[in-house]
C-alpha positions as CSV (number, residue, x, y, z in Angstrom):
1,M,-48.3,60.6,80.4
2,A,-46.0,58.8,77.8
3,R,-42.8,60.7,78.0
4,D,-42.1,60.0,74.3
5,F,-45.5,61.3,73.1
6,G,-44.8,63.9,70.5
7,T,-41.0,63.5,70.4
8,R,-40.8,61.8,67.0
9,F,-41.4,63.9,63.9
10,M,-41.6,63.4,60.2
11,P,-38.5,64.7,58.5
12,E,-40.3,67.5,56.6
13,M,-42.9,70.2,57.2
14,T,-45.0,72.7,55.2
15,V,-44.1,76.4,55.7
16,S,-45.3,79.8,54.7
17,K,-44.0,83.3,55.6
18,F,-45.7,86.5,56.0
19,D,-44.0,89.7,55.0
20,G,-46.7,92.0,53.6
21,D,-48.4,88.9,52.1
22,W,-48.2,85.1,52.6
23,S,-45.7,83.2,50.5
24,P,-46.6,80.1,48.5
25,I,-46.6,77.0,50.6
26,G,-43.3,75.3,50.7
27,V,-41.7,72.2,52.2
28,Q,-38.5,72.1,54.3
29,L,-36.7,69.9,56.7
30,S,-38.4,69.9,60.0
31,D,-35.4,69.7,62.3
32,S,-34.8,73.5,62.5
33,I,-35.9,76.9,61.6
34,S,-33.9,80.1,61.2
35,M,-34.8,83.3,63.0
36,H,-33.2,86.4,64.5
37,P,-32.3,86.3,68.3
38,G,-34.5,89.4,68.6
39,A,-37.5,87.7,67.0
40,H,-40.8,88.9,68.4
41,V,-41.8,85.3,69.5
42,L,-38.7,84.8,71.7
43,H,-39.3,88.0,73.7
44,Y,-43.1,88.7,73.7
45,A,-44.6,85.1,73.2
46,S,-46.3,85.9,69.8
47,T,-47.1,82.2,69.2
48,C,-50.1,80.0,68.9
49,F,-50.6,76.4,67.7
50,E,-53.2,73.7,67.2
51,G,-53.4,70.0,67.8
52,L,-55.4,67.6,65.6
53,K,-55.0,64.1,64.3
54,A,-55.1,62.0,61.2
55,F,-56.2,58.4,61.3
56,R,-55.7,55.4,59.1
57,H,-58.9,53.3,58.4
58,D,-59.1,49.6,57.7
59,D,-59.7,50.2,54.0
60,G,-56.3,52.1,53.7
61,S,-57.8,55.6,53.6
62,V,-56.5,58.4,55.7
63,K,-58.9,60.9,57.4
64,I,-58.2,64.1,59.4
65,F,-60.5,64.6,62.4
66,R,-62.4,68.0,62.5
67,M,-59.8,70.0,60.6
68,D,-62.2,72.8,59.9
69,K,-62.9,73.4,63.6
70,N,-59.2,73.4,64.5
71,V,-58.3,75.7,61.7
72,M,-61.1,78.2,62.8
73,R,-59.6,78.1,66.3
74,F,-56.1,78.5,65.0
75,S,-57.2,81.6,63.0
76,Q,-58.9,83.0,66.1
77,S,-55.8,82.5,68.3
78,S,-53.7,84.3,65.7
79,Q,-56.2,87.2,65.6
80,L,-56.3,87.4,69.4
81,L,-52.5,87.6,69.5
82,Y,-52.4,90.2,66.6
83,L,-50.4,87.9,64.5
84,P,-50.8,88.4,60.7
85,A,-54.2,87.1,59.5
86,F,-54.4,84.1,57.1
87,S,-57.3,82.5,55.3
88,N,-58.6,79.2,56.6
89,E,-58.1,77.8,53.1
90,H,-54.4,78.5,53.3
91,A,-53.9,76.8,56.6
92,S,-56.0,73.9,55.6
93,Q,-53.9,73.4,52.5
94,M,-50.8,73.4,54.5
95,I,-52.2,70.7,56.7
96,T,-53.5,68.5,53.9
97,D,-50.3,68.9,51.8
98,I,-48.0,67.6,54.5
99,V,-50.3,64.8,55.6
100,K,-50.6,63.7,51.9
101,R,-46.8,63.8,51.7
102,F,-46.4,61.4,54.6
103,R,-49.7,59.5,54.0
104,D,-48.0,56.2,54.1
105,E,-46.5,56.9,57.5
106,V,-49.9,57.4,59.2
107,P,-50.1,54.5,61.7
108,S,-53.1,52.3,62.3
109,P,-55.3,52.7,65.4
110,P,-55.0,53.1,68.3
111,A,-52.0,55.0,67.1
112,S,-52.4,58.2,64.9
113,M,-50.6,61.1,63.2
114,Y,-50.6,64.1,65.5
115,I,-50.7,67.4,63.5
116,R,-49.2,70.6,65.0
117,P,-49.8,73.8,63.0
118,T,-47.8,76.6,64.6
119,H,-47.8,80.4,64.0
120,I,-44.9,82.6,65.3
121,G,-43.9,86.2,65.2
122,L,-40.6,86.7,63.3
123,E,-40.0,90.4,63.3
124,A,-36.6,91.4,64.9
125,A,-37.9,94.2,67.2
126,I,-37.2,94.1,70.9
127,G,-38.8,97.6,71.1
128,K,-42.2,96.1,70.2
129,A,-43.2,95.0,73.7
130,A,-46.6,96.7,73.2
131,E,-46.9,96.2,69.5
132,P,-47.6,93.2,67.2
133,T,-45.1,91.7,64.9
134,D,-45.2,92.7,61.2
135,T,-43.8,89.4,60.0
136,S,-44.4,85.8,60.9
137,L,-43.9,82.1,60.0
138,M,-46.5,79.4,59.8
139,Y,-45.5,75.7,59.7
140,V,-47.1,72.3,60.1
141,L,-45.3,69.5,62.0
142,L,-46.3,65.8,62.0
143,S,-45.7,63.4,64.8
144,P,-46.8,59.8,64.8
145,V,-48.1,59.0,68.3
146,G,-49.6,56.2,70.4
147,D,-51.6,56.4,73.7
148,Y,-51.0,59.6,75.7
149,F,-51.0,57.6,78.9
150,T,-48.7,54.7,79.3
151,G,-50.4,51.5,80.4
152,G,-53.8,52.3,78.7
153,E,-56.8,53.4,80.8
154,V,-56.0,55.6,83.7
155,S,-57.7,57.2,86.7
156,L,-56.2,60.6,87.2
157,R,-55.7,62.6,90.4
158,L,-56.5,66.3,90.1
159,L,-55.6,69.1,92.5
160,L,-58.5,71.6,92.9
161,D,-56.8,75.0,92.8
162,D,-59.0,78.1,93.6
163,V,-56.0,80.4,94.2
164,G,-53.7,80.1,91.1
165,M,-54.7,80.9,87.5
166,R,-54.0,79.0,84.4
167,C,-53.8,82.3,82.5
168,G,-55.5,85.7,82.4
169,D,-59.3,85.4,82.3
170,D,-59.5,87.3,79.1
171,H,-56.8,85.2,77.4
172,G,-58.1,81.7,77.9
173,M,-59.5,81.2,74.4
174,V,-56.0,81.6,72.9
175,K,-54.2,78.3,72.3
176,G,-50.9,80.0,72.9
177,G,-47.6,79.0,74.4
178,G,-47.8,81.6,77.0
179,N,-50.9,80.1,78.6
180,Y,-49.2,76.7,78.9
181,A,-46.1,78.3,80.4
182,S,-48.1,80.2,83.0
183,A,-49.8,77.0,84.2
184,L,-46.6,75.0,84.5
185,K,-45.5,76.2,88.0
186,H,-48.9,75.2,89.3
187,I,-48.9,71.7,87.8
188,Q,-45.3,71.1,88.9
189,R,-46.1,72.1,92.5
190,A,-49.2,69.8,92.4
191,I,-47.1,66.9,91.2
192,A,-44.4,67.5,93.9
193,D,-46.6,68.4,96.8
194,H,-49.8,66.3,96.3
195,N,-48.8,63.5,93.9
196,A,-51.4,64.9,91.4
197,Q,-51.2,64.6,87.7
198,Q,-52.9,67.8,86.8
199,V,-54.5,70.9,88.3
200,L,-58.1,71.9,87.8
201,F,-58.3,75.6,88.1
202,A,-61.3,77.4,89.6
203,N,-62.3,80.9,90.4
204,E,-65.3,82.6,92.1
205,K,-67.6,81.3,89.4
206,G,-66.4,77.7,89.7
207,V,-64.2,75.1,88.1
208,S,-62.7,75.8,84.7
209,E,-60.2,73.5,83.0
210,T,-56.9,71.9,83.7
211,G,-53.5,73.1,82.3
212,A,-54.0,71.1,79.2
213,A,-57.6,69.8,78.8
214,N,-61.2,70.6,79.3
215,F,-63.1,69.2,82.3
216,V,-66.5,67.3,82.3
217,L,-68.5,65.9,85.1
218,I,-71.1,63.1,84.7
219,D,-73.7,62.6,87.4
220,G,-76.4,60.1,86.4
221,N,-77.7,61.2,83.0
222,E,-76.3,64.7,83.1
223,I,-73.0,65.9,81.8
224,I,-71.8,69.2,83.2
225,T,-69.1,71.5,81.9
226,K,-68.2,75.2,82.0
227,P,-70.1,77.3,79.5
228,L,-68.1,78.9,76.8
229,D,-66.5,82.3,77.5
230,E,-63.2,83.8,76.8
231,S,-61.5,82.5,80.0
232,F,-60.8,79.0,78.8
233,L,-60.0,77.0,75.7
234,H,-63.0,76.0,73.5
235,G,-61.9,72.4,73.0
236,V,-62.8,70.5,69.9
237,T,-62.7,67.2,71.7
238,R,-65.0,68.8,74.3
239,D,-67.4,69.9,71.6
240,S,-67.4,66.4,70.1
241,I,-68.1,64.6,73.4
242,L,-71.0,67.0,74.2
243,T,-72.5,66.3,70.7
244,L,-72.3,62.6,71.3
245,A,-73.7,62.9,74.7
246,R,-76.8,64.9,73.5
247,D,-77.4,62.4,70.7
248,N,-77.2,59.6,73.3
249,G,-80.1,61.3,75.2
250,M,-78.0,62.7,78.0
251,Q,-78.8,66.1,79.5
252,V,-75.9,68.5,78.6
253,S,-75.6,71.3,81.2
254,E,-73.1,74.0,80.2
255,R,-73.0,75.9,83.4
256,D,-70.7,77.0,86.2
257,I,-70.1,74.5,89.0
258,T,-68.5,75.4,92.3
259,I,-65.9,73.3,94.1
260,E,-68.4,72.6,96.8
261,E,-71.0,71.3,94.4
262,L,-68.3,69.2,92.6
263,L,-67.2,67.5,95.8
264,Q,-70.8,66.9,96.9
265,R,-71.7,65.3,93.5
266,A,-68.5,63.2,93.6
267,E,-69.9,61.3,96.7
268,N,-72.5,59.7,94.3
269,P,-71.2,56.2,93.6
270,E,-72.2,56.6,90.0
271,C,-70.5,60.0,89.5
272,E,-67.7,60.2,86.9
273,A,-65.3,62.9,85.8
274,G,-63.1,63.3,82.8
275,L,-60.5,65.4,80.9
276,A,-61.2,66.0,77.2
277,G,-58.4,66.8,74.8
278,T,-56.9,65.9,71.5
279,A,-54.0,64.0,73.0
280,A,-55.9,62.2,75.8
281,V,-59.3,62.0,74.0
282,L,-61.3,61.5,77.3
283,A,-59.3,60.5,80.3
284,A,-61.1,59.4,83.5
285,V,-60.6,61.2,86.8
286,G,-60.6,59.1,89.9
287,T,-59.7,61.6,92.7
288,F,-60.0,65.2,93.6
289,I,-57.5,66.7,96.0
290,H,-58.7,69.8,98.0
291,K,-57.1,71.4,101.1
292,G,-55.0,68.4,101.8
293,R,-57.7,65.8,101.5
294,D,-58.4,63.2,98.8
295,Y,-62.0,62.8,97.5
296,A,-62.9,59.8,95.4
297,V,-64.9,60.5,92.3
298,G,-67.7,57.8,92.5
299,S,-66.0,54.5,92.8
300,G,-62.5,56.2,92.2
301,Q,-62.1,54.0,89.0
302,P,-62.9,54.8,85.3
303,G,-66.6,54.7,84.9
304,P,-68.9,53.2,82.1
305,K,-70.2,56.5,80.7
306,I,-66.7,58.0,80.3
307,R,-65.5,54.8,78.7
308,A,-68.5,54.6,76.4
309,L,-68.1,58.2,75.2
310,R,-64.5,57.7,74.6
311,E,-65.0,54.5,72.6
312,Q,-67.9,56.1,70.6
313,L,-65.6,59.0,69.6
314,N,-62.7,56.6,68.8
315,A,-65.0,54.5,66.7
316,I,-65.8,57.4,64.4
317,Q,-62.2,58.6,64.3
318,W,-60.9,55.1,63.4
319,G,-63.6,54.4,60.8
320,N,-65.3,51.7,62.8
321,A,-68.6,53.6,62.9
322,P,-70.5,56.0,60.6
323,D,-69.6,59.7,60.6
324,P,-73.0,61.4,60.7
325,Y,-71.5,64.8,61.6
326,G,-69.1,65.1,58.7
327,W,-66.1,65.3,61.1
328,L,-63.7,63.4,58.9
329,T,-61.7,65.1,55.9
330,P,-60.3,62.5,53.5
331,V,-56.7,62.8,52.4
332,E,-56.6,61.8,48.8
């Protein structure tokens, strides 16, 4: 991963506060926010966020990729954390307002403008461990980014973990800070002990997702991924990749797959695996690590189907191919 990814920000952000009702959308400096040390978010993790991107096309236009889908998930995460409800229109306006404000700063492909809507609980009430916050802050940060992985195309090493958990099985749908925090110890141990780059979590049903991305397996003309339930994040990139795969004539199987089946299929020289997410798009997996042993995925190198799906998605995002799905929102 590029260590500077997401570390540079535009100097301003859009903001809106809830205190009985949502305030009009404002703009303020993005280098700090003010909150009470007893704010609900600091003690009880009442925070969720989204990640989406804006792209500059060759004709100079700027388009946001799948904003409607991300805003719907942002609203869902807020509801599941019992943060104050907001309208999708309000959140969408906050996003488009700030992208429009820094329209000229959106870089050309393969770089993009990463968009980070965030919602946090503000109420100063340390006695509310079992109650939701009554007040909150929503803001939208912008960060111009390049490739998530330094050096371009990668072939990742994943530790298969059937003991640890990314988060509670009934909380995986939430794109909340607490879920990423709970996965961190497992990822750091995998890096230190196994030279892995991520952890693929599994339970008695089968493999789920990594700490930061959805998982897909491609075996021949079939693409396999976990069926949607509340235990893992319903990725927008995942949904986009599966849509493209279906329209390419591939068999899409949303079903559980055990570690045993995963390792068996990995022996097929044409087998491929990948991680789907906004930052990485679709990154190839070359090695599974299980019980101290390395298992090559197919050839162990990025395969043609993973590469083709990534390039097909990028072509739509970058404006180099038609957008038959209506995924792009223009920023006028």
